[in-house]
N, C-alpha and C positions, 0 to 999 in steps of 0.2 A: 621887803616883805617880812612879816613876823609870823611865828608860830605861837598861838595863844590857846588857852583852854577856856571854854565858855563856862561861866560861873552861874549866872542867873539872868532872867529877863529884867529889863528896866522899864517901868511904866511911867510915861510922862504924857498926861492928857492935855496939858496946857502948853502948846508948842507954837512956834512961828509957822505961818502957812507954808513956807518952802520945805519944811520938814516932812510934809505929807503924812502918810500913815505907815511909814516903814518901821519895822520892828527894831528896837534897840536892845542890846545885850551887854552885860558886864562881862568882860574877858580878863583873864589873868595873863600878864606879860611878865614872866619871872615872878617877882613879888609885888608888882604894881598892877592895880586894878585900873582898867580903862573902859570907856564906853565905845561900842562899835555898832555900826549899822549892819543889820543882817540881810545880805542880798541873796542868801542861798537856802535859808530855812533850817538852821541848826538848832540843837537843843542843849540844855546844860549837860556838861560832861564831855561834849564833843571837843576834839582838838581841831583847830581851824587855821587857815591861812588868812592873814589880814594884810591889807595894803593901806598906805597912808598918803597924805598930801593930795596932789591933783589926781593921782590914780584912785584914791578913795572916793573922790567926788564923781569921777567918771563911772566907777564900778557901781555907785549908788544910783546912777541913772542920768546924771547931768553934770556938766562942768561947773554949774552954779549951785549945785546941791551943797548944803552946809555940813559937810562931814570931813573929818580928818583921819578917820579909821573905818574901814569897811571890810566885812568878812566876805571873801571871794571863793572860798573852797573849804570843804570838810575833809579832813585827813582820814583815810580809811584805816591805816595802821600806824601807830606812833607810840614808841616807848621812850619817854623823856629821859630815862636813865641809861639808855643804850649808849655805849661808848665811854661811860664814866668809869674811872678806875676804881677797883675795890679798895676799901680802906686798908692800910697796912696792918699786919698782925700786931698784937700788943707787945711791947718791949718786955724782955725777960721771960720769954716763953718757957714752957715746961720742957724737961729733958727726958 
């Protein structure tokens, strides 16, 4: 599973029939943009839980669905900076 941030919708009107009418979103995984199927109805700015591989296909509705990344949950509270150490004070501080 991945924690990603929803960036924006992705509109693709010319699709293969198996893609159906599911919404696609651009999500940010670290510094990498990826396309995910939205199975839960999220909006830009939401932090979400994504699954990949066969779990993504099943979460999108079928083992044969052509997805390798599907959003399966919206995170209620997430601070991406929590747990990171504060930067060290500058060298040669004042006395």
